[in-house]
C-alpha positions as YAML, in Angstrom:
chain: A
units: angstrom
residues:
- id: 1
  name: UNK
  ca: [102.51, 113.08, 79.27]
- id: 2
  name: UNK
  ca: [103.66, 109.54, 79.33]
- id: 3
  name: UNK
  ca: [101.27, 106.86, 79.42]
- id: 4
  name: UNK
  ca: [102.44, 103.99, 81.70]
- id: 5
  name: UNK
  ca: [102.00, 100.23, 80.54]
- id: 6
  name: UNK
  ca: [102.79, 96.93, 82.66]
- id: 7
  name: UNK
  ca: [101.75, 93.44, 82.48]
- id: 8
  name: UNK
  ca: [102.04, 93.28, 86.04]
- id: 9
  name: UNK
  ca: [98.77, 95.02, 86.75]
- id: 10
  name: UNK
  ca: [95.51, 94.52, 84.75]
- id: 11
  name: UNK
  ca: [95.00, 95.74, 81.71]
- id: 12
  name: UNK
  ca: [92.38, 98.83, 81.36]
- id: 13
  name: UNK
  ca: [89.15, 97.99, 80.74]
- id: 14
  name: UNK
  ca: [87.71, 100.83, 78.58]
- id: 15
  name: UNK
  ca: [89.46, 103.80, 77.48]
- id: 16
  name: UNK
  ca: [91.59, 104.80, 80.07]
- id: 17
  name: UNK
  ca: [95.74, 104.45, 80.80]
- id: 18
  name: UNK
  ca: [96.41, 102.31, 84.01]
- id: 19
  name: UNK
  ca: [98.52, 105.28, 85.21]
- id: 20
  name: UNK
  ca: [100.25, 108.80, 83.49]
- id: 21
  name: UNK
  ca: [103.25, 109.92, 84.23]
- id: 22
  name: UNK
  ca: [102.60, 113.90, 84.10]
- id: 23
  name: UNK
  ca: [105.83, 116.25, 85.37]
- id: 24
  name: UNK
  ca: [106.35, 114.51, 89.35]
- id: 25
  name: UNK
  ca: [103.23, 113.29, 89.68]
- id: 26
  name: UNK
  ca: [101.87, 109.74, 88.61]
- id: 27
  name: UNK
  ca: [98.34, 109.51, 88.39]
- id: 28
  name: UNK
  ca: [96.93, 105.65, 88.77]
- id: 29
  name: UNK
  ca: [93.80, 104.87, 87.52]
- id: 30
  name: UNK
  ca: [91.57, 102.73, 89.68]
- id: 31
  name: UNK
  ca: [92.99, 99.25, 90.03]
- id: 32
  name: UNK
  ca: [91.07, 96.24, 91.91]
- id: 33
  name: UNK
  ca: [91.38, 92.66, 92.24]
- id: 34
  name: UNK
  ca: [92.37, 91.74, 89.39]
- id: 35
  name: UNK
  ca: [95.40, 88.79, 88.92]
- id: 36
  name: UNK
  ca: [97.18, 90.34, 85.97]
- id: 37
  name: UNK
  ca: [98.00, 86.93, 85.34]
- id: 38
  name: UNK
  ca: [94.44, 84.99, 85.23]
- id: 39
  name: UNK
  ca: [92.72, 88.01, 84.41]
- id: 40
  name: UNK
  ca: [90.32, 86.74, 87.23]
- id: 41
  name: UNK
  ca: [88.70, 88.67, 90.12]
- id: 42
  name: UNK
  ca: [90.72, 86.73, 93.18]
- id: 43
  name: UNK
  ca: [88.85, 86.08, 96.27]
- id: 44
  name: UNK
  ca: [85.75, 87.39, 97.44]
- id: 45
  name: UNK
  ca: [87.14, 88.03, 100.96]
- id: 46
  name: UNK
  ca: [86.98, 91.84, 101.13]
- id: 47
  name: UNK
  ca: [90.78, 92.21, 102.72]
- id: 48
  name: UNK
  ca: [92.56, 89.49, 100.00]
- id: 49
  name: UNK
  ca: [90.53, 92.13, 97.61]
- id: 50
  name: UNK
  ca: [92.10, 94.26, 98.95]
- id: 51
  name: UNK
  ca: [95.58, 93.32, 98.81]
- id: 52
  name: UNK
  ca: [95.26, 92.55, 95.78]
- id: 53
  name: UNK
  ca: [94.36, 95.99, 94.97]
- id: 54
  name: UNK
  ca: [97.54, 97.37, 96.22]
- id: 55
  name: UNK
  ca: [99.98, 95.26, 94.68]
- id: 56
  name: UNK
  ca: [98.28, 95.99, 91.39]
- id: 57
  name: UNK
  ca: [98.68, 99.99, 92.60]
- id: 58
  name: UNK
  ca: [102.28, 99.11, 93.73]
- id: 59
  name: UNK
  ca: [103.01, 97.45, 89.45]
- id: 60
  name: UNK
  ca: [101.56, 100.48, 88.16]
- id: 61
  name: UNK
  ca: [103.41, 102.91, 90.16]
- id: 62
  name: UNK
  ca: [107.17, 100.85, 89.79]
- id: 63
  name: UNK
  ca: [106.52, 100.76, 86.12]
- id: 64
  name: UNK
  ca: [105.87, 104.68, 86.11]
- id: 65
  name: UNK
  ca: [108.85, 105.12, 88.45]
- id: 66
  name: UNK
  ca: [107.68, 105.43, 92.06]
- id: 67
  name: UNK
  ca: [105.85, 102.82, 94.90]
- id: 68
  name: UNK
  ca: [103.50, 103.17, 97.35]
- id: 69
  name: UNK
  ca: [105.73, 105.12, 99.45]
- id: 70
  name: UNK
  ca: [105.68, 108.49, 97.41]
- id: 71
  name: UNK
  ca: [101.83, 107.77, 96.88]
- id: 72
  name: UNK
  ca: [100.26, 111.43, 98.76]
- id: 73
  name: UNK
  ca: [96.77, 110.98, 97.68]
- id: 74
  name: UNK
  ca: [94.97, 108.09, 97.58]
- id: 75
  name: UNK
  ca: [90.19, 107.31, 96.70]
- id: 76
  name: UNK
  ca: [88.73, 104.12, 97.95]
- id: 77
  name: UNK
  ca: [85.45, 103.01, 96.20]
- id: 78
  name: UNK
  ca: [84.33, 100.51, 98.68]
- id: 79
  name: UNK
  ca: [80.78, 98.81, 97.51]
- id: 80
  name: UNK
  ca: [79.66, 98.30, 101.45]
- id: 81
  name: UNK
  ca: [80.89, 100.64, 103.91]
- id: 82
  name: UNK
  ca: [80.96, 97.72, 105.84]
- id: 83
  name: UNK
  ca: [84.50, 95.98, 105.09]
- id: 84
  name: UNK
  ca: [85.40, 99.64, 105.99]
- id: 85
  name: UNK
  ca: [87.87, 98.26, 108.73]
- id: 86
  name: UNK
  ca: [88.85, 95.50, 106.41]
- id: 87
  name: UNK
  ca: [90.17, 97.63, 104.42]
- id: 88
  name: UNK
  ca: [92.13, 99.35, 106.38]
- id: 89
  name: UNK
  ca: [93.56, 97.12, 108.41]
- id: 90
  name: UNK
  ca: [95.07, 95.98, 104.29]
- id: 91
  name: UNK
  ca: [95.82, 99.31, 103.07]
- id: 92
  name: UNK
  ca: [97.13, 100.54, 106.55]
- id: 93
  name: UNK
  ca: [99.75, 97.57, 105.71]
- id: 94
  name: UNK
  ca: [101.04, 98.95, 102.27]
- id: 95
  name: UNK
  ca: [101.32, 103.09, 103.22]
- id: 96
  name: UNK
  ca: [104.24, 104.45, 104.19]
- id: 97
  name: UNK
  ca: [103.80, 107.17, 106.44]
- id: 98
  name: UNK
  ca: [103.14, 109.81, 107.03]
- id: 99
  name: UNK
  ca: [99.67, 108.13, 105.68]
- id: 100
  name: UNK
  ca: [98.50, 109.71, 102.52]
- id: 101
  name: UNK
  ca: [95.38, 112.20, 101.92]
- id: 102
  name: UNK
  ca: [92.80, 109.48, 101.32]
- id: 103
  name: UNK
  ca: [89.12, 110.07, 100.87]
- id: 104
  name: UNK
  ca: [86.58, 106.92, 100.99]
- id: 105
  name: UNK
  ca: [83.04, 106.23, 99.17]
- id: 106
  name: UNK
  ca: [80.24, 103.32, 99.26]
- id: 107
  name: UNK
  ca: [79.20, 102.97, 95.96]
- id: 108
  name: UNK
  ca: [76.35, 101.04, 94.08]
- id: 109
  name: UNK
  ca: [78.23, 99.94, 91.67]
- id: 110
  name: UNK
  ca: [81.86, 99.12, 90.13]
- id: 111
  name: UNK
  ca: [82.48, 98.14, 86.08]
- id: 112
  name: UNK
  ca: [82.79, 94.05, 87.54]
- id: 113
  name: UNK
  ca: [81.94, 92.61, 90.32]
- id: 114
  name: UNK
  ca: [84.25, 93.45, 93.10]
- id: 115
  name: UNK
  ca: [84.09, 95.09, 96.54]
- id: 116
  name: UNK
  ca: [86.38, 97.68, 96.50]
- id: 117
  name: UNK
  ca: [89.15, 99.93, 93.87]
- id: 118
  name: UNK
  ca: [91.33, 102.45, 94.83]
- id: 119
  name: UNK
  ca: [93.16, 105.13, 93.21]
- id: 120
  name: UNK
  ca: [96.47, 106.73, 93.57]
- id: 121
  name: UNK
  ca: [98.42, 110.42, 93.06]
- id: 122
  name: UNK
  ca: [101.98, 109.76, 93.61]
- id: 123
  name: UNK
  ca: [105.19, 111.62, 93.00]
- id: 124
  name: UNK
  ca: [108.20, 110.62, 91.30]
- id: 125
  name: UNK
  ca: [110.38, 108.92, 93.07]
- id: 126
  name: UNK
  ca: [114.36, 111.11, 93.14]
...
């Protein structure tokens, strides 16, 4: 296993890696809508939060030698399922075709005050 660490995504807020490369798979820890430069949540708007979250996922993937096009599975955590359609609108712009397998789960809370968090599993790009 090899740890992925990049300044292009927010630092981990606990005892976990931003991502791990294991064989030909990359496992990206849950990313949220935090600007990696300022350390601040980008917005209260769920669309803007989703976009920043996916940019952070992409940054970890790229640091590990992969990309959003190689994602095979994601899990989306939202604090309000009424935001599901708004999250999907942005998500659809970022994922490849075919779209990865995915679960979406409403959660009561996330470690910081955000509306969305996304984790991913990808293959390493050839």
